[in-house]
N, C-alpha and C positions, 0 to 999 in steps of 0.2 A: 449629235448633242445640241441642245439649244445654246444660245449665246452665253458665254461665261460672264459672270458679274464681277470681273476684276475691277479694281479701282480705276476710274476713268477721269483723268485730270480735266478733260473738256467739260465734264458735268458741272463745273463751277459756273458755267454760263447761265445756269438756271437760278443762281443765288439771288439776283436782283429782281426777279420776276414779281414778287409780291408788292414791291415798292414802286416799280417803274417798268411796266411790261414792254419788252421788245422781243417777245418770243417769235412772232411771225413777221413777214416782210412789211406789214403795215406800220410796225414800230410805233404804236399809238401812245406808249408811255403811260398807260392807265395805272393809277394807284390801286391795284386790285386788293391789297391788304386792307385798304380803307373802305372797301365796298364799291369802288368805282368800276364800272363795266367798260371793257375795251370794245373795239370795233367788232370783235367776235361775239360780244354779248356776255362774256364770262367775267366774274369778279373773283373773289378769293376761294369760293367753294367749287368742288367738282360736281358737275351735274351729269346725270346719266338718264337716258330715256328708255333704254331697253337693254337687257342682257340675256341672251338666249342662243340656242343652237340655230345656225343660219345655213341654209342649204344652197344658196344662190350665188356663191362665189365661184371662181374658176375651179376646175376639177382637182388640182393639187392643193387647193386651199380648203374646200368644203368636203371633198371625198364623199363617202357614203355616211359618215357619222355626223357631219356638220361642223362648221366653224363656230367657235365660241365667241360670238360677236357682242361687243360692248359698244353701244351707240351713245356717244357723248353729245351733249347739247351745245349749241352754238357753232359758229364757223367763221373762219377768217376770210372766206370768200363771200361773194354777194351775188351768186348766180340767179338770174331772174327766172330761169326755167327749173330751178331745183325741185326735185321730187320729194325732198324731205324738209320742206319749209317749216313744217310744224315744229321741228327741233332745231333746224339750222338758223332760222331767224325768229321763229315764234317763241322760243325760250322754253318750250315744254321740257320738263325734266325734273328729277328728284335730286336734291343736294345730298351728297354722301361724303364720308370721311375717307382718307387714304386707307385706313384699316379696313373699311368696308369694301373698297376696291380690291384689296388683296383677297378678301373672302369671296367676292364674286368670281375672281379668276379661279380659285380653287373649286368653287361650286360648279363652274362650267366644265372643269376637268373631270370632276366626279360624274357629271352628266354624260361624259363620253366625247367631249369636244376634241377635234383633231388639233386645235391650236387656240390661242387667245387672240382675237381679232379686234384691235383697238381702232374703232371707226371714227375718223375725224377727231383725233386727240391732240392736234397741234397746240391748241391753247391750254392744254393740261399737261403738256410734255414735261413740265417741271416736276410733276408728281410721279412720273413713270419709273425712273431708275430705282428709287427707294421701294416703290410698291412691288415691282417685279423682283427685285432682290429679296425682299421679305417673302414673297410668294415662293420663290425658288427654295429658300431655306425651309419652308414649310411643306415642300414636296411637289411643287409645280415642275413638271418635266416635259411639257409640250411647248412647241415654238410660239414665239410672240410675233404677231403680224401687225405691222404699222400701216394702216389703211388711210391714205392721205390724198388730198387734192393735188399734191405736188407743189403747192405754194408754201414753201418752207425755206427758212434760213439755214444756210450750211452750218453755221455755228450750233444751231439747235440739233441738227442731225448728228453732228460730231459728238454732242453731249449725250446722245442716245446710243453711241457705240457700246456694244456689250449688253444692251438692253433689248434691242430689236434683232430678230432672226430673219424675218422675211419682210421686204419692202414691197407693198402693194400700192403703187403710186399712179395717179392720173397724169396724163399730159394732155391738157384740154385744148390749147390753142397754139398756133404758130404766129398768128397776127395779133400784135399788141392792141391795135385799134378795136378789133373784135373782142378781145379779152376785156378791154375797158368798157365797152358797151354792154356786154352780157354778164360780166362778173365784177365790174368796178376795179379791175386790176390790169391796167395797161402794161405793167412790167412783168406780167405773168410768164410770157415765153422765156425770157432770160432767167427769171427766178427758177422756173421749173427745169431749165437746162442745167443750171448750176447744181440744183438739188439732185438731179439724175446722175450727174457725174460723181457726186459724193456717195450716193447710195451704191452705185456700181463699184466704186472704189472699196467701200466697206465689204461688199460681197467678195471681191477679188482678194482682199487681204485676209478674209476669214479662213477657217480651217474646218475640215470635215466634209462629208458627203452632202450634196444639195438635196437629194431625195432619199426617202426611206424605201424599204422593200415593197411597200404598197403604192409607191409612186407619189407620195405626199411630200410637199416641200418641207424640208427641215430648216433650210436657210436659202436665201436667194432674193430675186427681184423679178417682179412682173410689172410691166408698164401698160396701163390701161388708156384707152381713148374711146370716148363716146362720140359717135358720128352724129352731128346735128343737121336736121333738115335745112336745106338751103345753103349749107356751108361746107359742101363736100371738098371744094378746092382747098380750104384750110386744113381739112383732115389729111389730104394728100401731103401738104406741107408739114404737118405734124409728124407723119411717118418719116418723111425725109429728115426732119430734125432729130428724131429719135435715133435713126440709123447713123447719122453723122456724129451724134453725141456718144452713143453707147454701143454701136455696132449691132451684132446679132443677139440682142437681148430678147427674152420672152416678152411677147406683147399680147394684149387682149383687146380686140376691136369689137365694140359693142354697138348694137342697133336698138337698144331698149328705150330710147328716148320716148318719154310719155309727157305730153303737154299738161302743165298744171292749169288751174283755173285762170290764173293771170294771163298765161299765154293763149288760152282758148279765147278769152274775152278780147285780147288785143289784136288777134288776127296776124296775118303774115306767115312767113315760112315756118315759124316755130309753133304754130297753132295746131299742127297735125303731125303724124308719125313720119319716119324716114321712109323714102321709097326704096323698094328692094333693089332696083337697078343702081341707085346711088351707093347703097351698102356694098354691093358686089364690086363696084368700081374701086372702092377703097380697099377691099380685100385683095383684089387683083394687083393693086399697086404695092401692097405689102409683100405679096408673092414676088413681084418683079424686083423689089429691092433686095430680097434674099432672106427675109426673116424665116428661120427654120422652126421656131416654136411660136405658134400663133393660136390663140383661142378665139373662137368666133361664136356667134349666136344664130339660131335659126328659129323661125316661126314661134309665135306665142310668147314673145318676150315683152311686148308692148301692153301696158295695162297696169292699173293700180294694184292688182292682185300680187304683183311682185314687190310692192312696197311694204316693208314690215309694219305691223301695227305698233305704233309708239304709245304703249299703255303702261309703262313702268314695269313690265314683266321682268322678274329676276333681280330687281334693284334693291328692294327692301330685304333686310335680313329675314331668314326663315321664321324666326320666332316673333318677329314684329308684325304689326298691322301695316299694310302698304301705306306709304306716305302719300299725301295728296300732291300730285305733280303741280309745279308752279309754272304759270304761263305768262310771258310778256307779249304785248302786242307788237307785231312785226312793224318796224319803222318803214319797211318797203311796201307795205300793203297799200294798194291803190295808186302807187306812184307810177308815172309813165317811164318808159325807157329813156 
């Protein structure tokens, strides 16, 4: 069964968000209710860039039916190599109400989604408990997947207890200096480590089977890592850190790094794809550590064809004309590393 929506006293953490946002580790204290945008680019409205079946997650997430992915606009990270810059820093997205978010979840379930996949929802986490609870009352009975960069406050994760069934989290860096240079988050390794401990703890405290009869995740945790060209040694350290922190957790080691225009223009290690030999080195290290559940990728994963079209598909209500997506100029455009 999906997570029960019993009253969660930790959810009170979200109450101050509209006035003074401290949802993410940036703790920028933006007055979002007054229209001020935080570091993530979000103000008081929920913005969504796409809501559709998504086939390119891990097998127990996408399966054969597809994951019901809701791509939220904005991001608390600032990854210079981001493949989704159009929505992460470009501001593309359609403002929706919490009621419309509920409808989108139900529509994705009706379309056959295996789960509801909340992609980069950190800065909208305040809206999730009520939205999911309402959707459950209206018949939503598929798992909720929280698809995150791993840059999360433990208090926010605790506030999502009972809302989230499956944690699908990144663990991007072990080196703080590298995290600072590439994502503007030198505290990332420690933040992600604490977040991973909390996610694993929630799964351990939960009840019920982890998988259904078809092998799809009903509840649980998968830790992702994207191997970056030129930074294989850090990837090895990331795996060490995951093992030390969470033990034999399910991991997903990805080789799909695709340089964006900024990286191509700038040159250096990140201007091209990952070498096969470097990827194999990381996979071998994961095997040596003892990870028993590991997802990996092979051939044909590099390229923009694997990046969803952010065109507001599935965002507007069915009886409405599609809203015109609003776009903000990325403050990072053209800036050097």
